[in-house]
C-alpha positions in Angstrom: 0.0 0.0 0.0 2.8 2.4 0.8 4.2 2.3 -2.8 0.8 3.1 -4.1 0.5 6.1 -1.7 4.0 7.3 -2.7 3.1 7.1 -6.4 -0.1 9.0 -5.8 1.7 11.7 -3.8 4.6 12.1 -6.2 2.2 12.2 -9.3 0.0 14.9 -7.8 3.0 16.8 -6.4 4.4 16.9 -9.9 1.1 18.0 -11.3 0.6 20.7 -8.7 4.2 22.0 -9.4 3.6 22.1 -13.1 0.2 23.8 -13.0 0.3 26.0 -9.8 1.6 29.3 -11.1 -0.7 29.6 -14.1 -3.6 27.1 -14.3 -6.2 28.3 -11.8 -6.0 32.0 -12.7 -6.0 31.3 -16.4 -8.9 28.9 -16.1 -10.9 31.3 -13.9 -10.4 34.2 -16.5 -11.3 31.8 -19.4 -14.4 30.6 -17.5 -15.5 34.2 -16.7 -15.0 35.2 -20.4 -16.8 32.1 -21.7 -19.8 32.3 -19.4 -20.3 35.8 -17.9 -18.6 38.4 -20.1 -21.4 38.6 -22.7 -24.1 38.2 -20.0 -22.9 41.4 -18.3 -22.2 43.3 -21.5 -25.7 42.5 -22.8 -27.2 43.6 -19.5 -25.2 46.9 -19.7 -26.3 47.5 -23.3 -30.0 47.2 -22.2 -29.3 50.1 -19.8 -28.0 52.5 -22.3 -30.2 55.4 -23.3 -30.7 56.6 -26.9 -27.9 58.2 -29.0 -24.3 59.0 -28.1 -25.2 60.4 -24.7 -26.9 57.1 -23.8 -23.9 56.2 -21.6 -24.8 59.1 -19.3 -28.5 59.2 -19.9 -29.6 55.6 -19.1 -32.9 54.1 -20.3 -36.0 53.9 -18.2 -35.4 50.1 -18.2 -32.1 50.7 -16.5 -33.8 52.5 -13.6 -36.5 49.8 -13.5 -33.8 47.1 -13.3 -31.8 48.7 -10.5 -34.6 50.5 -8.6 -37.7 48.5 -9.4 -39.8 49.5 -6.4 -38.9 53.2 -6.6 -39.8 53.2 -10.3 -43.1 51.6 -9.7 -43.8 54.2 -7.0 -43.1 57.1 -9.4 -45.0 55.3 -12.2 -41.8 54.9 -14.2 -41.2 58.6 -14.5 -37.4 59.0 -14.1 -37.8 62.8 -13.8 -39.1 62.1 -10.3 -35.8 60.5 -9.2 -32.8 62.3 -8.0 -29.1 62.6 -8.7 -28.4 59.6 -6.4 -30.4 57.2 -8.5 -28.9 58.6 -11.7 -25.4 58.1 -10.3 -26.0 54.6 -9.2 -27.6 53.6 -12.6 -24.7 55.2 -14.6 -22.0 53.6 -12.3 -23.7 50.2 -12.5 -23.9 50.4 -16.3 -20.3 51.4 -16.6 -19.3 48.7 -14.1 -21.0 46.1 -16.3 -18.9 47.1 -19.2 -15.5 48.0 -17.6 -15.0 45.4 -14.8 -15.6 42.3 -17.1 -13.3 43.8 -19.7 -10.6 44.4 -17.2 -10.9 40.8 -15.9 -10.7 39.3 -19.4 -7.7 41.5 -20.3 -6.1 40.7 -16.9 -5.7 44.3 -16.0 -6.2 45.4 -12.3 -7.6 41.9 -12.0 -7.8 41.6 -8.3 -9.5 44.9 -7.8 -11.8 44.2 -10.8 -12.8 40.8 -9.3 -13.5 42.4 -5.9 -15.7 45.0 -7.7 -17.5 42.2 -9.6 -18.1 40.3 -6.4 -19.7 43.4 -4.9 -21.7 43.9 -8.1 -23.0 40.3 -8.0 -24.0 40.6 -4.3 -25.9 43.9 -5.0 -27.4 42.3 -8.2 -28.6 39.3 -6.1 -30.1 41.4 -3.4 -31.9 43.5 -6.0 -33.2 40.4 -7.6 -34.4 39.0 -4.3 -35.9 42.1 -2.7 -36.5 44.5 -5.5 -37.9 42.2 -8.1 -39.6 39.9 -5.6 -37.4 36.8 -6.0 -37.6 36.2 -2.3 -41.2 35.1 -2.8 -40.1 32.4 -5.3 -38.0 29.7 -3.6 -37.4 27.9 -6.9 -35.6 31.1 -8.1 -33.5 31.5 -5.0 -32.5 27.8 -4.8 -30.9 26.3 -1.8 -27.5 25.1 -0.9 -26.9 21.5 0.1 -30.0 20.2 -1.8 -30.2 17.9 -4.8 -31.0 20.7 -7.3 -28.0 22.7 -8.5 -29.9 25.2 -10.6 -31.1 27.9 -8.3 -30.6 31.2 -10.1 -29.5 33.1 -7.1 -27.8 31.0 -4.5 -26.4 28.2 -6.7 -25.4 30.0 -9.8 -24.1 33.1 -8.2 -22.0 31.1 -5.8 -20.2 29.7 -8.8 -19.7 33.2 -10.2 -18.3 34.4 -6.9 -16.0 31.3 -6.6 -14.5 32.1 -10.0 -14.0 35.7 -9.0 -12.5 34.8 -5.6 -9.9 32.7 -7.4 -8.8 35.9 -9.2 -8.8 37.9 -6.0 -6.5 35.4 -4.3 -4.3 34.3 -7.3 -4.3 37.3 -9.5 -4.6 37.2 -13.3 -1.9 34.7 -14.0 0.9 34.8 -16.6 -1.2 35.6 -19.7 -2.4 39.0 -18.6 -1.7 42.7 -18.8 -1.0 42.7 -15.0 1.9 40.4 -15.6 3.3 42.4 -18.5 3.0 45.6 -16.4 4.9 43.9 -13.5 7.6 42.6 -15.8 8.0 46.0 -17.4 8.2 47.7 -14.0 10.7 45.1 -12.7 12.9 45.6 -15.8 13.0 49.3 -15.2 14.2 48.9 -11.6 
């Protein structure tokens, strides 16, 4: 039995040494790009207003997505909302474009991943309490059950796990962060 354990240990020690510096961060960024990049960009596109100033004049739908109960209370008249709501909607829209792009490029990856984790938490709370998801247990899902497809608890835990890998490990070797560090180190 000892030779089998020794073989197991040496094989996986070799595999860990081979893959440790690059595999998890690269896989996490690939997974984010393959599954969430277009999701967030499409969501941001829906929030843009008309014309070239749409990036600073969000659509009514943007306000309805982010402040659903307030919008209902003012019968979807955004002129009744203040600068705070405008700033939150514009910042949220920009975040949905900028943070995913930075993660895919591997630039300011750790900060971008922290920002995306915060974004996902706020998005989830808005879905639960603003859009009434809390009233639909099938949407929320549950951890430690036999169904892995709850849109809030199950799926978003996977999203946050991918992002947490990037917070802890950084972007990996195939990133602008790495190029920036190498260039800085060469100048010193």
